[in-house]
C-alpha positions in Angstrom: 212.3 202.1 -166.4 212.5 198.4 -167.0 210.1 196.9 -169.5 207.3 195.3 -167.4 207.2 192.2 -169.6 210.9 191.4 -169.5 211.8 188.2 -167.8 215.3 189.2 -166.9 217.2 192.2 -165.6 219.0 193.4 -168.6 221.4 196.4 -168.5 220.5 199.6 -170.4 223.5 198.9 -172.6 222.3 195.5 -173.5 218.8 196.9 -174.2 220.3 199.5 -176.5 222.4 196.8 -178.3 219.3 194.7 -178.8 217.3 197.7 -180.1 219.9 198.5 -182.7 219.9 195.1 -184.2 218.2 195.4 -187.7 214.9 193.6 -188.0 213.9 191.5 -191.0 212.5 193.5 -193.9 208.7 193.5 -194.1 207.2 191.2 -196.7 204.2 193.4 -197.2 205.3 197.0 -197.5 208.7 198.5 -198.5 208.8 202.2 -199.6 212.3 202.1 -201.0 212.0 201.1 -204.7 215.7 200.1 -204.9 216.5 202.5 -207.8 217.1 205.7 -206.0 213.4 206.5 -205.6 210.7 205.8 -203.1 206.9 205.5 -203.1 204.5 207.0 -200.6 203.5 206.2 -198.0 207.0 205.6 -196.5 205.2 204.0 -193.5 201.9 202.3 -194.3 201.1 202.1 -190.6 199.4 204.1 -188.0 202.1 206.5 -186.8 199.8 209.4 -186.4 200.8 213.0 -185.6 204.5 212.5 -186.5 207.4 214.7 -185.5 210.9 214.2 -186.8 214.4 215.7 -186.2 217.9 215.1 -187.5 220.9 214.7 -185.3 224.1 214.5 -187.3 223.4 211.8 -189.9 220.5 210.3 -188.0 216.8 211.0 -188.2 214.4 210.3 -185.4 210.6 210.1 -185.5 208.0 209.9 -182.8 204.2 209.7 -183.0 201.0 209.5 -180.9 200.3 206.3 -179.0 197.1 207.1 -177.1 196.3 204.3 -174.6 198.7 201.7 -176.0 201.7 200.7 -173.9 204.6 200.9 -174.2 204.0 204.4 -175.5 205.4 207.1 -177.7 207.4 205.0 -180.3 210.9 206.1 -181.4 211.9 205.3 -185.0 215.3 205.8 -186.6 216.3 206.3 -190.2 219.4 207.3 -192.2 217.5 208.5 -195.2 213.9 209.4 -194.2 212.6 206.5 -196.3 213.9 203.4 -194.5 212.7 203.4 -190.8 213.2 201.0 -187.9 211.4 201.0 -184.5 214.1 201.3 -181.8 212.2 202.0 -178.6 209.5 203.8 -176.7 209.5 206.7 -174.2 207.6 205.0 -171.4 206.6 201.5 -170.4 203.7 202.5 -168.2 201.3 205.4 -168.7 200.6 208.0 -166.0 198.5 208.1 -163.8 199.2 204.4 -163.3 195.8 203.6 -161.7 193.9 205.3 -164.5 195.6 203.5 -167.3 195.3 200.0 -165.8 192.0 200.0 -167.7 191.7 200.6 -171.4 191.3 204.4 -172.0 190.4 204.4 -175.7 191.3 207.7 -177.4 193.0 209.1 -174.3 196.6 209.1 -173.2 199.5 210.2 -175.2 198.4 212.5 -178.0 200.5 214.4 -180.6 204.1 214.6 -179.3 207.2 216.6 -180.4 210.8 215.6 -180.3 213.8 218.0 -180.1 217.6 217.7 -179.5 219.0 220.4 -177.2 222.3 220.6 -175.3 223.2 217.0 -176.0 219.8 215.5 -175.0 216.6 214.4 -176.7 213.4 216.0 -175.4 209.9 214.6 -176.0 206.9 216.7 -175.1 203.4 215.2 -175.3 199.9 216.0 -174.1 197.5 214.0 -172.2 194.2 215.9 -172.9 192.9 215.1 -169.4 196.0 215.8 -167.3 198.3 218.2 -169.1 201.6 218.4 -170.9 204.4 216.0 -170.1 208.1 215.9 -170.9 210.8 213.2 -170.8 214.4 213.3 -171.9 217.3 211.0 -172.7 220.9 211.2 -174.0 220.1 208.3 -176.4 216.9 208.2 -178.5 216.6 204.5 -178.0 216.4 205.1 -174.3 216.2 204.8 -171.4 214.1 207.9 -171.0 213.7 209.9 -167.8 210.5 209.6 -165.8 207.8 211.9 -167.2 207.6 215.5 -165.7 204.2 217.3 -165.8 205.3 220.6 -167.3 201.8 222.1 -167.4 198.9 220.6 -165.4 195.9 221.5 -167.6 192.8 220.0 -169.2 192.6 220.3 -173.0 196.1 221.7 -173.6 197.4 219.6 -176.5 200.0 219.2 -179.2 203.0 221.0 -177.5 206.3 221.8 -179.2 209.3 223.6 -177.7 211.6 226.2 -179.1 215.0 227.2 -177.6 215.8 230.6 -179.0 219.2 232.0 -180.0 219.2 234.3 -176.9 218.7 231.4 -174.5 214.9 232.0 -174.0 212.7 229.0 -174.3 209.1 228.8 -175.5 206.3 226.2 -176.0 203.5 226.4 -178.5 200.4 224.3 -178.1 196.8 223.9 -179.4 193.6 223.4 -177.5 191.1 220.5 -177.5 187.5 221.7 -177.4 186.3 218.4 -176.0 188.2 219.1 -172.8 189.0 222.8 -172.6 185.9 224.2 -174.3 188.4 226.1 -176.4 189.6 225.2 -179.9 191.1 226.5 -183.2 193.7 228.7 -181.5 197.5 228.4 -180.9 199.1 229.6 -177.7 202.8 230.4 -177.0 204.1 230.3 -173.4 207.5 231.2 -171.9 209.3 228.1 -170.6 212.1 227.6 -168.2 215.5 227.1 -169.9 215.6 223.5 -168.6 212.3 222.8 -170.2 210.6 221.5 -167.1 207.9 224.2 -166.5 206.0 227.0 -168.1 206.5 230.5 -166.7 203.2 232.2 -167.6 199.6 231.5 -168.6 200.3 231.7 -172.4 199.6 234.2 -175.1 197.3 233.5 -178.0 199.3 234.0 -181.2 196.9 232.7 -183.9 193.1 232.4 -184.2 191.9 229.9 -186.8 188.2 230.3 -186.4 187.7 232.4 -189.6 189.8 230.5 -192.2 191.5 227.6 -190.4 189.0 225.7 -188.1 190.5 223.0 -185.9 194.0 224.4 -186.3 196.2 222.2 -184.1 199.4 220.1 -184.1 201.8 223.1 -184.2 205.5 222.6 -184.8 207.9 225.5 -183.8 211.0 226.5 -185.8 213.3 229.5 -186.4 215.0 230.2 -189.8 216.6 233.3 -191.3 215.3 235.5 -188.4 211.7 234.3 -188.9 209.7 232.3 -186.4 207.6 229.6 -188.1 204.7 227.6 -186.8 203.8 224.7 -189.1 200.2 223.6 -188.2 197.4 221.6 -189.8 193.9 222.8 -190.1 190.5 221.7 -191.4 190.4 218.2 -189.8 192.0 214.9 -190.6 189.8 213.9 -193.5 190.0 216.9 -195.7 192.3 219.4 -194.1 195.4 221.3 -195.2 198.9 222.3 -194.0 199.6 225.9 -192.9 202.8 227.7 -192.4 202.7 230.8 -190.1 205.6 233.3 -190.1 206.6 236.2 -188.0 209.6 238.2 -186.9 208.4 238.1 -183.3 207.8 235.0 -181.4 204.4 236.3 -180.3 203.4 237.4 -183.8 201.4 238.7 -185.5 201.9 235.7 -187.8 201.3 235.8 -191.5 199.5 232.8 -192.9 199.9 230.6 -195.9 198.5 227.3 -197.1 201.6 225.3 -198.1 200.0 221.9 -198.9 196.6 220.5 -199.7 195.1 217.6 -201.6 194.6 219.3 -204.9 194.4 216.8 -207.7 196.3 214.1 -205.8 194.7 211.0 -204.2 196.0 212.0 -200.7 193.1 213.3 -198.6 193.8 215.7 -195.7 197.6 215.9 -196.2 198.9 217.6 -193.0 200.1 217.4 -189.4 203.8 216.6 -189.6 207.2 218.1 -189.5 209.9 219.8 -191.5 213.4 218.4 -191.4 216.6 219.1 -193.3 219.4 216.8 -194.4 223.1 217.5 -193.6 223.4 218.7 -197.2 220.7 221.3 -196.8 217.7 219.6 -198.5 214.3 220.2 -196.9 211.7 217.5 -196.5 208.3 217.2 -194.8 206.7 214.1 -193.2 203.0 214.1 -192.6 200.0 211.7 -192.2 197.0 210.8 -194.3 193.9 209.3 -192.6 193.1 205.9 -194.2 190.3 204.7 -191.9 190.9 201.2 -190.7 194.6 201.5 -191.7 195.1 204.5 -189.4 197.1 207.6 -190.2 199.9 206.5 -192.6 203.0 208.5 -193.2 204.1 210.3 -196.4 207.4 212.0 -197.2 207.3 215.2 -199.3 210.1 217.2 -200.9 210.1 220.7 -199.7 211.8 223.9 -200.8 211.9 227.5 -199.7 210.7 230.5 -201.9 210.9 234.0 -200.4 211.2 232.5 -196.9 208.1 230.5 -197.3 208.0 226.7 -197.5 206.6 224.9 -200.6 205.7 221.3 -199.8 205.3 218.5 -202.3 204.8 219.2 -206.0 203.8 222.8 -206.0 201.9 222.3 -202.8 200.4 218.9 -203.6 201.5 215.4 -202.3 203.8 213.3 -204.5 203.2 209.5 -205.1 206.9 208.8 -205.9 210.1 210.8 -205.8 213.8 210.6 -205.7 215.2 209.7 -202.3 216.8 212.4 -200.1 220.4 212.9 -200.9 222.2 211.9 -197.7 225.6 211.2 -199.2 225.4 207.5 -199.4 223.0 204.6 -199.9 221.7 202.7 -196.9 220.2 199.2 -196.6 216.4 198.7 -196.8 214.8 198.8 -193.4 211.2 198.5 -192.1 209.6 198.4 -188.7 209.2 194.9 -187.5 205.8 193.1 -188.0 206.5 189.3 -187.8 207.9 187.9 -184.5 209.5 184.4 -184.0 209.3 185.0 -180.2 212.9 183.8 -179.9 214.0 186.8 -177.8 214.0 187.4 -174.0 211.6 190.3 -174.4 208.6 191.2 -176.6 209.3 192.7 -180.0 209.0 196.5 -180.1 206.0 196.3 -182.5 203.8 194.9 -179.7 201.7 197.1 -177.4 199.2 196.3 -174.7 195.7 197.7 -174.5 196.5 199.2 -171.1 199.3 199.3 -168.5 200.6 195.7 -168.3 200.4 193.8 -165.1 202.6 191.0 -163.8 201.6 187.6 -165.1 200.0 188.5 -168.4 202.8 187.2 -170.5 206.2 185.5 -170.3 208.6 185.8 -173.2 210.5 182.4 -173.3 212.9 183.1 -176.0 215.4 180.3 -175.1 212.4 177.9 -175.2 211.3 179.4 -178.5 207.8 180.8 -177.7 205.7 183.5 -176.0 203.4 182.3 -173.2 200.2 184.2 -172.8 198.3 183.4 -169.6 194.5 183.1 -169.6 193.9 186.2 -167.4 190.4 186.5 -165.8 188.1 188.9 -167.7 187.5 192.2 -166.0 184.5 192.8 -163.7 181.5 193.9 -165.7 182.9 192.5 -168.9 180.9 193.2 -172.0 183.3 192.5 -174.9 187.0 192.8 -175.7 186.8 196.6 -175.8 187.0 196.4 -172.0 189.9 193.9 -171.8 193.3 195.3 -171.0 195.5 192.3 -171.8 195.2 192.4 -175.6 198.6 192.2 -177.2 198.3 194.2 -180.5 200.3 195.8 -183.3 199.5 198.2 -186.2 198.2 197.1 -189.6 201.4 197.1 -191.6 200.1 197.3 -195.2 196.9 197.6 -197.3 196.9 193.8 -197.8 198.6 191.2 -195.7 198.1 187.8 -194.1 198.9 187.2 -190.4 199.3 183.7 -189.1 200.0 182.5 -185.5 201.2 179.1 -184.4 199.9 178.2 -181.0 199.7 175.3 -178.5 196.9 175.8 -176.1 196.9 174.3 -172.6 193.6 175.2 -170.9 192.7 174.3 -167.3 189.1 175.3 -167.1 186.0 175.5 -169.3 185.6 179.0 -170.9 189.3 179.6 -171.3 190.1 181.0 -174.7 193.0 182.3 -176.8 193.1 183.7 -180.3 193.9 186.0 -183.1 192.0 189.3 -183.1 191.3 192.2 -185.5 190.5 195.0 -183.0 188.7 198.3 -183.5 185.3 199.8 -182.6 184.1 196.7 -184.4 186.2 193.6 -184.0 186.5 190.0 -185.0 188.6 187.0 -183.8 189.3 183.4 -184.3 189.9 181.5 -181.1 190.4 178.2 -179.4 187.9 177.7 -176.5 187.8 175.0 -173.9 184.3 173.6 -173.5 182.8 170.7 -171.5 182.8 168.6 -174.7 186.3 169.4 -175.8 188.2 172.1 -177.7 186.3 174.4 -180.1 187.6 176.6 -182.9 185.3 179.6 -182.8 184.9 182.7 -185.0 183.1 185.7 -183.5 182.4 189.3 -184.3 181.3 192.3 -182.2 179.7 195.3 -183.9 179.8 198.7 -182.0 182.0 197.2 -179.4 182.7 200.7 -178.1 179.0 201.0 -177.2 179.0 197.8 -175.3 177.3 195.5 -177.9 177.8 191.8 -177.3 179.7 189.4 -179.5 178.0 187.2 -182.1 179.2 183.7 -182.6 179.4 183.0 -186.4 180.7 179.5 -186.4 182.2 176.9 -184.1 183.8 173.5 -184.7 185.2 170.8 -182.4 188.9 170.4 -183.1 191.6 168.1 -181.6 194.1 169.4 -179.1 197.8 170.0 -179.8 199.1 172.7 -182.1 196.9 174.9 -184.2 197.5 177.6 -186.8 195.3 180.7 -186.7 195.1 183.0 -189.8 193.5 186.2 -190.9 193.8 187.5 -194.5 193.3 191.3 -194.8 192.5 192.4 -198.3 192.0 195.8 -199.9 189.4 197.8 -198.1 190.4 196.1 -194.8 188.2 193.0 -195.5 189.2 190.2 -193.2 188.8 186.4 -193.7 189.7 183.9 -191.0 190.9 180.3 -191.4 192.7 177.7 -189.4 194.9 174.6 -189.8 196.2 171.7 -187.9 199.4 171.3 -190.0 200.2 174.8 -191.1 199.7 173.9 -194.8 196.0 173.2 -195.4 193.8 176.0 -194.1 190.0 175.7 -193.6 187.9 178.9 -193.8 185.6 179.6 -190.9 183.0 182.2 -189.9 182.0 185.3 -191.8 183.9 188.0 -193.7 184.6 191.0 -191.6 185.4 194.6 -192.5 187.8 196.2 -190.0 187.0 199.6 -188.5 189.4 202.0 -186.8 189.5 202.4 -183.1 189.2 205.7 -181.3 191.7 208.1 -183.1 193.7 205.0 -184.2 193.6 202.4 -187.0 192.5 198.8 -186.5 195.1 196.5 -185.0 195.9 192.8 -185.2 197.1 190.7 -182.4 196.7 188.0 -179.7 194.8 187.4 -176.5 194.2 184.8 -173.8 191.4 185.1 -171.2 189.2 183.1 -168.9 185.8 183.4 -167.2 186.8 181.8 -163.9 189.0 183.5 -161.2 190.0 180.5 -159.1 192.4 177.6 -159.7 195.4 177.5 -161.9 195.2 179.6 -165.1 195.6 177.9 -168.5 198.0 179.3 -171.0 198.8 179.5 -174.7 202.3 179.1 -176.1 202.7 181.1 -179.3 205.6 179.7 -181.4 205.5 182.6 -183.9 203.4 185.3 -185.5 204.2 185.9 -189.2 203.0 188.7 -191.5 203.2 187.8 -195.2 
């Protein structure tokens, strides 16, 4: 499927070529210490519920994307420390009509990725509609149209296993909020082509007694044992389980293989085991950091008596020697800054809902991104309801984001700005009013409950080019400022402490909207967006 915000028809080969171009190294978080060691987290960004595989010398990672589009990110690495974002599985989320509006906390939950018979497979759940699958011969895409493998409500966190005898299985968990069932794991027989389940499933593990909220299972086979790696206990203070059996349907023995212990890493769990070509074992998992989302840690792993031991004797590590992959690779990080010089949006950007024609026009040859002042949705209360927010993940514990913009409004009430988005949000914007152009800083508390915005400060400013800035400091405290020349910045408004969204961290990004529906829409040309 073609990216809906591309302005030209580009062949799949060209898209792949563009996706494989290395992005600039982040100025705010690099896990590779340059001396053969790394620091955790390897990704200080909200790539929650990760799964990872190795194909030859290449590692591929995917993660939850919920309502954000494009969805299901694909990251690539040569050494498990340096990662680049190379694509997404889908450009629009199904059902299309449902996801034209923001569906906070819904959509694509914890996915799994596998490589089978020369193809990549991604399985993911939508807790309201069922389990989907897409596949591709290239991890960067294009991916096939999603197939609904299991229509069901509350069946989540699927992971396939193709066995040595040709039989195929799928393990999944249950979401109590939808199914009325939780804390169990189910294994179903699956067709060899991975497109449908062949039975109603068999419960293989009940976590109610010792492992409440067991979920996120990952399926493996090693040395004749079937393994299900699964987190339990919840994201804030949970632990990582390994389940082991000689039979795919169990009974499974249970062992806690990682917990916080004396480390500073709360709830270390929900991730994936992967090996290197040389036989080393590693484990990638998340840690819930509130407004920063669920950030990713890399742990050494070894096997003792056919049981995994993760981290340092079952506790997370802060630093460690890098995986031995046979050679050294350049430092790489997912993109955060964007000069808007390409013919399509950078892969770090995601919309709040399925994008519609006319929201934005990349104009790379002209050197900017044009955001159109789209009419606010009917029944608008605050930005929580607005689909055309263009956002990206927080990239580090401390950073400054600055955007250079030239605003051309056509009607009073049109506005464009820089937003920190979560269940609370704050933004700095240019607003066209009857008496001229205003620089306005606003906040909204409990946006998810429909509370209205509060205007903290407004100032009349001249037209032309403006620079909008937010500085995020430790604890996700945000301070806004603006400039007419890009050098001298004037603080405005009130400090704001970011809050996470629904199952996600806070995000930073851009928007352009209007109150009126008639006449020509105004627009904002963003020259660049820089994270420093």
